[in-house]
N, C-alpha and C positions, 0 to 999 in steps of 0.2 A: 359538639362539635363539631369543626371540620374536619377533614381526613385530607392531608397535607401531603400536597403532588406535584410534582414538578411545572414547570412552565415551559410551555410550546410558546416559544417565542420565535418574532419574523422580522428582521429588521431590513431598510431601505432606503435608496432617495432617487432623484430625474434631475441632472445637467439643464435639460431642456425646459428653456425659457417659454414654448409654449407653453396653455395654462391646460387641455385637455392631454397631448404628450405627454406633462409631466403626471398630468392628475392616474392616465391608463398605467404608463411606468411604474408610478409609485404601488399602484392596486397591484401591479403584477411580482411584483418584487410583497410585499406584505399581507397578499388580500389571505384570507385563510377559512376555517365555518367556524359560525357562533363565537368571533372575538368575543372577549369582556370585554378588552375596552383597545382603541385606535386611538394614538395620540401622535401628531405631521409639527414641526416647524415649517414657512417657508416664506420667502423673500419675500420682502413687500413691495416690489417690484410688478410681478403677475399681474392680472388683470383679474384682480377679486374675484369678479364678479361672476367669470368663466369656466375661474377656476372651483369657486363652492358649488357650483352645477356642477361640471363635470365629476370632483369628488363626492359629493353625494348618486350621482349617477352610476356610479361606480361602485361605492361600496353602500350604498343606499343606507337607512337607517340604525346602521350599528352604533354601540358609543363610541362617540367621538370626535374629540377636543383637539385646539390646536393652535396659533398663533403665524401672527408675520414679525420678521423676527432682522435683526442689522447680526447676522451672521449667520449660520449651524452646522450646527455640530452632526455628523453622518456619518456612518460608519467609513466611508473614506477619507474621515479626515474633516479639517474644520475649513467650511469654504462659507466663499458668497454666491447669491442669486440660484436658488437650490432650492427644494423641497426636502424631507427626512422624517420618515416616519419609523413607528413599531407598532404591532400588531402582539398583544398574550393573547392565546387561553388559555384559559383551565377553569376544571368547572371548583377547588379551593380561591379564585381569584376573582374576588366582589366587588360592584366598582356600584357609585349611587353618584350620580354631575347633577350640577348645578347652576343656574345664572342668577346676575345679579346683573339690570339693568338702571342708565341713567349714572353712571358709577361716580362720576363729576359732580353729580349732587345729592351721592349719595349718605340714605340717613347709616345711624348705625344698627333702628330699632329688623333692616332689612337685612344683616350679617347675622343682627344673634338669629333671628326665625329660620331665613334658610338654613341658620346649621346644627341648627338645634333639628326640623324639619326632619335634614339627611340625617343626621347620627339616629334617627324612629326608625326610619325608610329600610337605611344597614340596619338596623337591629331584630330587624323583622325576617329579614331574608337570610342575614348569617351570624356570627358570635354577636354578642353585643362588644362594641366600639371601644377597643380600649390601646390605653402607649403599645403594649405588643403584639396589637395585632392589625395596627391601623394608621395610617397615615394621612396625611389630607396633601391637597398640589395644584394652588392655583394659578389662571392665567388671569393678568389682567391689564385693560388699557393703560400702556406705558405712557399715554400724555391729559386722559385724568387728573393728576398732581391729588389724592385720594386716596394713595392705596396703602396710608400709613392707619387711616382712617377703617380700608374695608378689612385688610391682615386683622386688623387689631379685635376687627367687632368679631371675625369668623373665632377666631383664638379664643376669644373669651368664651367660647363655649364649648372648646374642644376638653376642658381639661386638661391631662396631661397628655392628649396628644397631642402630634408636631407634624407641622406645618410648615413645607415650603414653594417657593411659585417667583416667577420671573414675568414680569414688566416685561409686554409686548413690547415689538422695536417696528423701524420705518428708516432701517440705511442708518444715513446721516440725517435726514429730511427732514422730522422731527415735525412731524405735518398730519399723517395720519396713520394709527394702532389700531389693528382690529384679534379678536377672538375668532374662532369658529365652537359653534354649537348647534348642537342639530338640524345641521344640512345647509349653515350659510353664515355667513363673515358678516359681527357685529364691530362695530362701534361702540367709545363706551360702555363697556361692559365686561365684565368678568366673568369667568367658566370655576365653578368648582370642582372637586374630585375628593370623596371619600373612598380610599381604600383600602381593601385587606390581601394582600397578596397569595397569607397559604405558607408563606414561607421566611425564613426569618430576611431583615431588613433591618435600612440604617437610614435615619435621616445627616445627612448633613451640614456642614457650610468650614469654606475656608478663603483666608483673604491673607492678598502676598507681601501682606502688613503689621510690619511691631511701633509700640507707641512711641513717643523719644520726649526728651526732658522739656518741651516748646509746647507751654497750656499758654491759652485765653478764654475770656470766657463775652459771650455774645448777651450786651447792651440794649440793644436792641432791633427785632426782627419783625418781620411779616410772614410767622409760618405759614400762611394760608398760600402764600406769593412763593413761600421757596427764599425768601427775597432777606437776609441780612443785613442789616444800612452800618450797626454797631459791634465792634469787638474792644473787649478793654476802655470804653466811653473814648474812642477812635473811628473814623471811617473805614471801614468794612476791611475792602479791597489795604490799605495803606497797611494796619497792624498786622493783615497776612506777610501781607509784599515783605516786610522788617521781619514776622519773627523763619521767611525763610534764607533770607537773605537779600534777598532784591528789590527797586525798586517798585513800584506801584507799575508803571509803563511796560511794567518788563514782562508779565505776568500773561499766562498764555497755556492752551490749551494742555500742551504737554507737563509745564510747572502743576498744574490742578492733575492732574494726571499719576508726575513723580509725587508728591507733595500733597495726598487726602487731609481731613482730620478726621481723627476718631470723638469716637465717646464712648464715656465708662455705664454701661450698666448689669447691674448683675456683675459684680468686679469683671466682667469681659467685656471687650477693646470692638466697639463695631466703626466699622469704616463710614464717614459723609463724604460721598465729594461734592468738590466746585463744579456746575458745569461754567459761570463766566464772571467776568468781573463789569461793571454796568460804568455809566456814567460820570456817575457821582456818587463811584469808591463804593458802592454798594457789592456784594458777592452774590449770585444768585448759586444755590443747590438744586441736585437732583433729591434733595432729600430736606424735609421740614425739619427744620430748626428753629429750635425755639428761644425767646429769650432766659438767662440765665444758666444755662446750658455752658460747661466747660468743655472746649475743644482743645481738644492735641492734636501735633502735628503730628505724620504719620511715618515712618521711613521705613520700605520697599527691602524686602529679601528675598530673593534668588523664584522667580515663579516657576520656572522650571521643576523644582525642586523641593517647594510646597505644591505643588502638585501631583505628585509624585510619590512626596509622603501621605499625601492623603490614602494613596488608592495602595501605597503600602500596609496602611494602617486597616482600609476596609476591606483587604485581599487575607490581614491573617484575621483579621474577627469573624471575618463570612464565606471566607473564600473566594475563589475568582466571583463577580457578581455575574449574577446575569444577561440583565439590565442596572442602565442606570440611565435614570434618567435628571438632564443634568439643565441648572440657567448659568450662564458665565455675563460678567456686565460686559459691556458694547468695551467700557476701558478698556478691561482685562486683552480685548481680541483687539482692540490699537495699537498698544500697549507690546504686546505678542508681535503683532506687525513690524510695527518701529523696530523692534531691537531681532529680530531675523528668528523670534525663536513659534512661529504660526506652526510651522513647517510638522518641530520636534512636538507641541503640544497636540495637536493632534493625532499626531500618531500612539499620543500618553492616552490620548481619551481614545481613540480606537480599540487600541489595548484590549482597554477595558469597558470595551460595549458600552458606551456613553451615545447620547441619542437627547441633543438640544441646541439650545439656542444660545447667539448674545443677544442681550435687554438689555431695556433702559431703567433697569433692576431689580434687584433682587428681595424676597421676602423669605424670612425663618422665622417660626411659632409667629411672634407677636411687635413683630419690626420689618422693615422697611431696610432695608442698606442700598448700600454701592459699593463697585470694585471687589467682589464676593461672588465665588463660586459655590451655590445652594443645591440641594440634589438630596433625588433619595437610591443608594445602590439596591437592590432586589437579588435575592443569594439563592442557592438551591435547598432543596431539603435532602439532596446526598452530600453527606461528607467526608 
C-alpha cells in the first residue's frame, strides 16, 4: 500500500512567441527535481521543431507529454499564443506513459495491447490499478478522425478505471495537430497516461446544454467521414434547419455552436457538434454519427453558471483541487469570446488551479464528444 503524500505542484506559462525563450521561461517556472510528470500545452503557431528541441534541452528525459492547442488555460487565465504547463512531484504520484502511432489508420488491437501493457507495468511499480486509485489521460491528434476508435479501444481494457482527454488543436487552421512524447512532437499519434496520484481525485465532464423536445433520426450517413446525408429521410442540412426554425442558407458556425445536437447513451445526453453544411445539404460533424441514431436538438444554459457549479461540486467533495487538468472544446472558447465571457471563465479556471487547453474534441471514458469540458480534479490528502 502506498503512503499518501501531498503533491508538489508548479504551474507556469510563457507568452513569448520565440520557441527558445518560451521553453526557457516555462522551465524556469515549473522545473523541479525528479518530477513524476510534466504536462504542457502550446499554441500551434510555434516552430515546433525548434520548440521540441528546446524543451528537451531544458527538461531532458523526464516524463513529459503535451500537445498543440486552439487556446491555452494558464495560471493567468484563458489566452492564445502561449505555452503553459505543470510539473508534479511526489513519491505517491506514479505514472505510466505510452504512445500510439499512425492513429488515422488505427486498429483496435493496438489500443487493447497498449492499455494492457501499461496496466501491467503500473501494477509492477505501484498498487494494482483500480477505479479509486487510477485514471487515464489521453492526448490525440485532433485531425485523425479516429478518436472514437482510439478511446473506445483503450477504455475497454481499463475495466472501471475512468479516462478523459482532448484532441490536439491547431488554432482555427485545421491543418496539422501534434502531440509531444519522448522529446519530440508527433503527428498522427496519441499519447496515453495512466496515473495514480496518491491523493483523492475525480474525473469529470460538464456541458452547458440540455435536450429540447426536438428529435431527428439519422437515416443515411458515412460515419468514417463524419458526414450525415439524410435526417428523417430528408437532406440533413434542410431538416436540421427546419428543426431550429431557419432556412438552410442561414446555417452558420454560430448557429451550429448555439444549437448542437445530443445523443442519449446509457441514460445520459452527450453533445455532437456540427462543423458545416455542405453543397449537397449534407452535414459534416466533429464526431462520427451512424445511421439509426436519434439526435435531439440541444438548448443552451448559462456557460458561466454551469462552470461555477462544476467547481463548487468538486470543491465540496475534494476540497479545493491542488490541480485540475482540463480539456475544453474550442467551440466553448469561441462562444465565450463572442459573448464577452472569456475573462470571467479564465478567472474561474485560474481560481481552481486549471492547466488545460482548447481542443478539437473531448474524450470521456469510451466516448468522443464535443462542446464539453472534461478533466480530472486532483485533491489534497489534507482535508
